[in-house]
Structures are given as C-alpha cells and as structure tokens.
C-alpha positions in Angstrom: 0.0 0.0 0.0 2.8 2.4 0.9 4.5 1.6 -2.4 1.4 2.4 -4.3 1.0 5.8 -2.5 4.6 6.7 -3.4 4.0 5.9 -7.0 0.8 8.0 -7.2 2.1 11.0 -5.3 1.9 14.3 -7.1 4.2 17.3 -6.7 1.5 19.0 -4.7 1.6 16.3 -2.0 3.9 16.9 0.9 4.9 13.3 1.2 5.4 10.5 -1.3 7.6 10.1 -4.3 6.5 11.4 -7.8 8.3 9.9 -10.8 12.0 11.0 -11.1 11.3 12.5 -14.5 9.0 15.0 -12.7 10.8 15.3 -9.3 14.3 16.1 -10.7 13.3 19.1 -12.8 11.3 20.5 -9.9 14.3 20.2 -7.6 16.5 21.7 -10.2 14.2 24.8 -10.3 15.0 25.4 -6.6 18.8 25.1 -7.3 18.6 27.6 -10.1 16.6 30.0 -7.9 19.2 30.1 -5.1 22.5 29.2 -6.8 23.8 32.8 -7.2 22.5 33.9 -3.9 24.2 31.0 -2.2 27.6 32.0 -3.4 27.4 35.8 -3.4 27.8 36.3 0.4 31.1 34.3 0.3 32.4 36.3 -2.6 31.7 39.5 -0.7 33.2 38.4 2.7 36.2 36.6 1.3 37.0 39.8 -0.6 36.6 41.9 2.5 39.0 39.5 4.4 41.7 39.8 1.7 41.3 36.3 0.3 42.4 36.3 -3.4 39.5 36.4 -5.9 39.6 33.2 -8.0 42.4 31.8 -5.8 42.5 28.3 -4.6 41.1 29.1 -1.2 38.1 31.0 -2.5 37.3 28.3 -5.0 37.5 25.7 -2.3 35.1 27.8 -0.1 32.6 28.2 -2.9 32.7 24.5 -3.6 32.1 23.8 0.1 29.2 26.3 0.1 27.3 24.2 -2.4 28.1 20.9 -0.6 26.9 22.2 2.7 23.7 23.8 1.3 22.8 20.4 -0.2 23.5 18.4 3.0 21.7 20.8 5.3 18.7 21.0 2.9 18.3 17.2 3.1 18.5 17.3 6.9 15.8 20.1 6.9 13.6 18.0 4.6 13.9 14.5 6.1 15.1 15.4 9.7 17.6 13.8 12.1 15.8 13.3 15.4 14.4 16.7 16.4 16.6 18.5 13.9 14.7 19.7 10.8 11.3 21.0 10.0 10.3 18.1 7.7 9.1 20.7 5.2 10.3 21.6 1.6 12.8 24.1 2.8 15.9 24.9 0.8 18.9 25.9 2.8 21.8 28.1 1.7 24.5 30.7 2.7 22.7 33.6 4.4 23.1 37.1 3.0 21.8 38.4 6.3 25.2 38.0 7.9 27.0 40.1 5.3 26.8 43.4 7.3 28.0 42.0 10.6 30.7 39.9 8.9 32.0 43.0 7.1 32.2 44.8 10.4 34.0 42.0 12.1 36.4 41.8 9.2 37.2 45.6 9.5 37.7 45.2 13.3 40.1 42.3 12.7 42.1 44.2 10.1 40.5 42.9 6.9 42.7 39.9 7.0 42.4 36.1 6.7 42.5 36.1 10.5 39.3 38.0 10.4 37.7 35.3 8.4 38.9 32.8 10.9 37.3 34.9 13.7 34.0 34.9 11.7 34.1 31.1 11.4 34.7 30.6 15.1 31.9 33.0 16.0 29.5 31.3 13.5 30.2 27.9 15.1 29.3 29.2 18.5 26.4 31.2 17.2 25.0 28.2 15.4 25.0 26.2 18.6 23.3 29.1 20.3 20.5 29.2 17.7 20.1 25.4 18.0 19.4 25.8 21.8 17.1 28.7 21.1 15.1 26.5 18.6 14.7 23.7 21.2 12.9 26.3 23.5 10.8 27.7 20.7 7.5 26.1 21.7 7.0 28.3 24.9 8.1 31.3 22.8 5.4 30.6 20.1 2.9 32.9 21.8 5.2 35.8 20.7 4.7 34.8 17.0 1.0 34.9 16.1 0.1 35.2 12.4 0.1 39.0 12.5 3.8 38.9 13.6 4.9 36.1 11.3 2.9 37.6 8.4 4.7 40.9 8.9 8.0 39.2 8.8 7.1 37.3 5.7 5.8 40.5 4.1 9.1 42.2 5.0 11.1 39.4 3.5 9.2 39.6 0.2 9.5 43.4 0.1 13.3 43.2 0.7 13.7 40.7 -2.2 11.7 42.7 -4.8 14.6 45.1 -5.3 16.9 42.1 -5.6 14.7 40.6 -8.3 14.4 43.8 -10.3 18.2 44.3 -10.1 18.7 40.9 -11.6 16.0 41.7 -14.2 18.1 44.6 -15.5 21.2 42.4 -15.7 22.7 42.9 -12.2 23.2 46.4 -10.7 27.0 45.9 -10.9 27.0 45.3 -14.6 28.1 48.2 -16.8 25.3 47.4 -19.2 22.7 47.4 -16.4 19.2 48.2 -17.7 20.2 47.7 -21.4 17.5 46.8 -23.9 19.0 43.4 -24.3 18.8 42.6 -20.6 15.3 43.9 -20.2 14.2 41.9 -23.3 15.7 38.7 -21.9 14.1 39.2 -18.5 10.7 40.0 -20.1 10.8 36.9 -22.4 11.6 34.6 -19.5 8.8 36.2 -17.4 6.3 35.9 -20.2 7.2 32.2 -20.8 6.7 31.4 -17.1 3.3 33.1 -17.0 2.2 31.5 -20.2 3.2 28.0 -19.0 1.9 28.5 -15.5 -1.6 29.6 -16.5 -1.9 28.3 -20.0 -0.9 24.7 -19.6 -1.5 21.9 -17.1 0.7 19.1 -15.6 4.4 19.1 -15.9 4.8 22.2 -18.0 2.7 24.2 -15.5 4.5 23.3 -12.3 7.9 23.3 -14.1 7.3 26.7 -15.6 10.3 28.3 -13.8 12.8 25.8 -15.0 11.5 25.9 -18.6 11.5 29.7 -18.5 15.2 29.7 -17.5 16.1 27.1 -20.2 14.4 29.3 -22.7 16.5 32.2 -21.4 19.7 30.2 -21.9 18.6 29.4 -25.5 17.6 33.0 -26.2 20.9 34.5 -25.1 22.8 31.9 -27.1 20.9 32.9 -30.2 21.4 36.6 -29.4 25.2 36.0 -29.1 25.2 34.8 -32.8 23.3 37.8 -34.2 24.1 40.8 -31.9 27.4 42.4 -30.8 28.6 40.8 -27.5 30.9 43.6 -26.4 30.5 47.3 -25.7 32.6 50.2 -24.5 32.1 52.4 -21.4 34.0 55.1 -19.6 35.4 54.1 -16.2 35.9 56.3 -13.1 39.4 57.3 -14.3 37.9 58.6 -17.6 39.4 55.7 -19.7 37.4 53.9 -22.4 37.1 50.2 -21.6 35.7 47.4 -23.7 33.7 44.8 -21.8 31.5 41.7 -22.6 27.8 42.2 -22.2 26.4 40.7 -19.0 23.9 38.5 -20.8 26.6 36.6 -22.7 27.2 33.0 -21.5 30.8 32.4 -20.4 31.4 28.9 -21.6 35.1 29.2 -20.9 34.4 29.1 -17.2 32.7 25.7 -17.7 35.7 24.4 -19.8 38.2 25.4 -17.1 36.3 23.8 -14.2 37.6 20.5 -13.0 35.4 17.4 -13.2 35.8 16.3 -9.6 37.2 17.8 -6.4 37.1 16.7 -2.8 35.9 19.4 -0.3 38.3 20.6 2.3 37.6 20.5 6.1 38.7 23.5 8.2 40.3 25.4 5.3 40.9 28.5 7.5 42.4 28.6 11.0 39.8 29.7 13.6 40.3 32.7 15.9 38.1 33.0 19.0 37.5 36.7 19.6 34.6 38.2 21.6 34.6 41.2 19.1 33.3 38.7 16.6 31.3 36.3 18.8 29.0 38.8 20.4 27.6 40.6 17.3 27.4 37.3 15.3 25.4 35.6 18.2 23.0 38.6 18.2 22.5 38.2 14.4 21.6 34.5 15.0 18.7 35.6 17.1 17.5 37.7 14.2 18.0 34.8 11.8 15.8 32.6 14.0 13.0 35.1 13.7 13.5 35.3 9.9 13.4 31.5 9.7 10.1 31.4 11.6 8.8 33.8 8.9 10.1 31.6 6.1 8.6 28.5 7.5 5.3 30.3 8.1 5.5 31.5 4.4 6.0 27.9 3.2 3.2 26.4 5.2 0.8 29.3 4.4 1.7 29.8 0.8 2.2 26.1 -0.1 0.0 24.1 2.4 -2.6 26.7 3.3 -2.1 26.3 7.1 0.0 27.6 10.0 3.2 26.0 10.9 3.2 23.6 13.9 5.4 24.0 16.9 7.4 21.0 15.8 8.0 22.4 12.4 9.2 25.8 13.7 11.4 24.3 16.4 13.0 21.7 14.1 13.5 24.3 11.4 15.3 26.8 13.6 17.4 24.0 15.2 18.4 22.9 11.7 19.3 26.5 10.9 21.6 26.6 13.9 23.3 23.2 13.6 23.6 23.6 9.9 25.4 26.9 10.4 27.8 25.3 12.9 28.5 22.5 10.3 29.0 25.1 7.6 31.7 26.9 9.7 33.7 23.6 9.9 34.0 23.9 6.1 34.8 27.6 6.1 31.3 28.5 4.9 29.1 31.4 6.3 25.9 30.4 8.2 23.2 28.4 6.4 19.6 29.5 6.7 16.3 28.9 5.0 16.3 30.6 1.6 13.5 33.2 1.1 13.9 32.9 -2.7 12.7 29.4 -2.6 9.8 30.3 -0.3 8.6 32.5 -3.2 8.9 29.6 -5.6 6.8 27.4 -3.4 4.2 30.1 -2.9 4.0 30.6 -6.6 3.7 27.0 -8.0 2.4 25.3 -4.8 4.9 22.4 -5.3 5.5 21.2 -1.8 6.6 17.6 -2.3 9.6 17.0 -0.1 11.1 14.3 -2.3 11.1 16.6 -5.3 12.8 19.4 -3.4 15.3 16.9 -2.0 16.5 16.1 -5.5 17.6 19.7 -5.6 19.6 19.1 -2.4 21.3 16.1 -4.0 22.1 18.3 -7.1 23.7 20.9 -4.8 25.9 18.1 -3.3 26.8 17.0 -6.8 27.8 20.6 -7.6 30.1 20.6 -4.6 31.8 17.4 -5.8 31.7 18.1 -9.6 32.7 21.8 -10.2 32.0 21.5 -14.0 28.4 20.9 -13.2 28.2 23.9 -10.9 29.9 26.1 -13.5 27.0 25.5 -16.0 24.6 27.0 -13.5 27.0 29.7 -12.3 27.2 31.3 -15.8 23.5 32.0 -15.8 23.0 35.6 -16.9 21.4 37.8 -14.2 18.6 38.9 -16.6 17.6 35.3 -17.0 17.4 34.7 -13.3 15.6 38.1 -12.9 12.8 37.1 -15.3 11.8 34.4 -12.8 12.8 36.3 -9.6 10.4 39.2 -10.0 7.4 36.9 -9.9 8.8 34.5 -7.3 9.7 37.3 -4.8 6.4 39.1 -5.2 4.7 35.8 -4.3 6.3 36.0 -0.8 4.6 39.4 -0.3 1.2 37.7 -1.1 1.9 34.9 1.4 2.6 37.6 4.0 -0.7 39.3 3.3 -2.5 36.0 3.5 -1.0 35.3 7.0 -1.9 38.8 8.2 -5.5 38.5 7.0 -5.9 35.0 8.3 -7.6 36.5 11.3 -9.9 39.6 11.5 -8.1 42.7 10.5 -8.6 44.6 13.7 -7.4 48.1 14.6 -4.7 46.5 16.8 -3.4 44.3 14.0 -3.5 47.2 11.6 -1.3 49.2 14.0 1.2 46.4 14.4 1.6 45.9 10.7 1.6 49.6 9.9 4.2 50.6 12.5 6.4 47.6 11.8 6.5 48.3 8.1 6.4 52.1 8.2 9.0 52.5 10.9 10.8 49.2 11.1 11.1 48.2 7.4 11.5 51.9 6.5 14.5 52.2 8.8 16.1 49.0 7.6 15.7 49.9 4.0 17.1 53.4 4.5 19.9 52.7 7.0 21.4 56.2 6.4 18.9 57.5 9.0 20.9 55.5 11.6 24.2 57.1 10.8 24.4 59.2 14.0 23.7 56.2 16.2 26.3 53.7 17.6 27.7 51.5 15.0 26.4 48.4 16.8 22.8 49.6 16.2 23.3 50.4 12.5 25.1 47.1 12.1 22.1 45.1 13.4 19.2 47.1 12.0 20.7 48.7 8.9 20.7 47.1 5.4 17.6 45.0 5.8 14.1 46.0 6.8 13.4 42.4 8.0 15.1 42.8 11.4 13.6 46.0 12.7 10.2 45.2 11.3 10.2 41.8 13.1 11.4 43.4 16.3 8.8 46.1 16.3 6.0 43.7 15.4 7.0 41.4 18.3 7.2 44.3 20.8 3.8 45.8 19.7 2.2 42.4 19.9 3.3 42.2 23.5 2.5 45.7 24.7 -0.8 46.5 22.8 -3.8 45.4 24.9 -5.6 42.4 23.4 -8.9 43.5 25.0 -9.3 46.1 22.2 -9.0 43.3 19.7 -11.6 41.1 21.5 -14.0 44.0 21.6 -13.6 44.6 17.9 -14.6 41.0 17.2 
C-alpha cells in the first residue's frame, strides 16, 4: 500500500515520491533560484578579508558552500531526530550576515585572520540558535500570524529590489538596464506566466525551469546575431571594452575540473569576543526570519499555519547547519527566502522533489564543472523568474496577516512595523548618527527592525481592544 502511495504521489503532496522525471526538474528549479545567492555572500566576505579572488582558497570555499547547502537541505527536509522542520525548505548561505561579517572583518584588520574569527563565531552562534530552537514552543505565543505575516511580508519586500536588479542584468553590470537585458528578462517572465496559467501538468509546475532554459537558448541565439561587447568610460575617464552581461561564459565551464574533494577547516579559527557577540545577536535575528520563512511555506504552499514541531525543528536545523558550515569555512546556512517564493507561486511542496535539488547541490560541490554550468546563468535570465517569485512572498505575508480579522490592533502592528521598522532598515542612512552596533544590526535589511517592532507591539498593545472589535 505504501509503495502504491509513493508511485501515485503528485508534486502537490507533501509526502510520497513522484516519478523522477517529474521530481528532478522540480528540484533543479530550486537550485537555479538560489544558486547565485548561495555563493554571493562568500564572494563579498572573502573579498573583505583579503582572500584572493579566484584563488585556490576562495574556489574551495565556494565548492564547500554548495556541498553544505545540499547536506543541510536534506536534513531540513527529512530530519535527524528533532533537527529539521520536515518541510520543503531549501537551505543556503545567508546574506543576512554580510553586514555583521564585514564589520568583524574591519575590526580584525580585513585579513584572513578576520575570516577565521568569523568562522569561530559562527560555530558558537549556530549552537546558540540550536538551543534557542529547542525552546521555541514556549516562545510561540510571541509569533502569532500578525507577527509572522509581517516578517514574511518584509522578506518579500526586501527581495523585490533584488529581483528587479537581476531583471536589469545585475546592478554591478556596466550594461545594467540595457534593452537586451530587459528583453531577456521579459521573455523569461512571459514564458513562465504562459506555461503556469496556459498549460497543465508538468509544463505548468515546471514553468520556472522551462523559462530559465528558454532564457539560456535565447541569449545563445542573441550572441550569434548581436554584438557581444561594448565600451564604457570608467571612473578614471578611460574607455574600456567589456563583454555584455547576458553573454554566456562557456570558458568558465571548460576550465572547471570534473571532480574535487571538499576541504575541512580550510581556515584557522580565531576565537575573539569582538566577533562572537555581534554574530550571536545576528543568529537571534536569523531565528525570527526562519520562523517567517517556515510560516510563508506552510501558508503559501500548504494553506495552514506552521506547527510547533516544524518551527522548532526548522530553527534548530538552521543553527546546527550553520555550525557544520563553519567547519567547512562557509558562512551560516539558513532557509532561503527565494525558494519560499517559488513554493508560494507554484504550490509544489513535495519533499522528495525538493530533496532532488539538495542532491544536485551536493553534486555541484563534488563536480565543479556541473556547478559552472549554473553559475554562468545571466542575471537577466534569473531576474525574469525572480520578479514573480519574490512578489509571491509578499502575497503569502498578506495571507498570513489577514488569516484572522483585520482589527485596529493588527493594523497598528503591521503599519508601524512596516512604516518605521522596514523603513529604517531599507534606508539605513537614518541610523548614521547612532552607535555602529545599532546600525550594524538594524541597517541594510528591513526584516530585522520590522520583526522586532511587530513582536514588541504584539506584547504591549492590549488584546482587549481586539476582542471588543470582534
């Protein structure tokens, strides 16, 4: 009977095993959605710590990042004891730690020793979050749907700018916003919408993957009929020739090795309280964000609230996965909001299907040439999918907030959390005159201050007013 259930499972079933020909493309969609974001934080922080770009150490760390993301994803999906939410959650290197890690690097002299201090702090911080997750049940009362919905909404709002930046070709590209980039992003988006709502079955729930494949094919054709280079004037006033950002760099694939063994402890650790304290504070914030991500998945994909077990296991996996990541020289691993948006959009929640993406990430960590094929994806191709996926997170947040009556009390919580909290985080210049520790924690992302304000208001505002309104 169990075997029959597994054979007949659909991608919309949480448990069971759909056919591999369906499961693998669905898992690959999730890898494509998070691949660039999984590696970007490492590129930024290794650069800040003076680690040579493209050098052997940086390459090894990037390889480890893919391996760890795959392993922790599988633990999150299938669980080990109490560790893991048993939900279709994709894990990856957290961009939320970029600000605090850059600060630690500056304090430690922007050296490789600073990176070692970050790794030691992340190991301790991960254990701290694991303990916090084990006590999450009695803390659940502080996270009603109005709070988690506000956090999910903030996550979606923070990612919309990321999506539109990719849509234009990547804000760091010198041809950012070019007609070619906008055309590529628009075509990918139109293909996804057409398949999602104009077809049924495999082409419908695999619309993201097919859209990205169409993007690869489109830019390959464009490279044959359009100029692939352009000139621009740099800051020094010199005229520079560069390759357009939508052009596929197949040389990178050719140069990648076929197989490589990941390295354990590639950087010597340095235990320093100047790194440990701020990193541990950031892990508290990460736990709140993970609660929001899990709530977004259960609400957007399953149409229900997350259980205590799912929240506790998910946060504990965040923490333990981050400690494991530090052993391989990788920044903390947390639930990826990009993939929450993908689930909210296509409603594919099957754990086995998402797990194939985790296995693919592990393969990318062991076979660099495979990873290189994905890493050359033009930002405009990714952006065509991202603008829709990230906006779906906003919708999930709204659904959570409106799950219960929209009382004056709830309106105040959401309004102040978004207006003041998210506003401060997304415009961190307003914190410039405050102590650096405050701007470090609350600047750069509206998620943290919005979550904090929502939690505080939910505690201090009298619930009697809400009851009367009902």
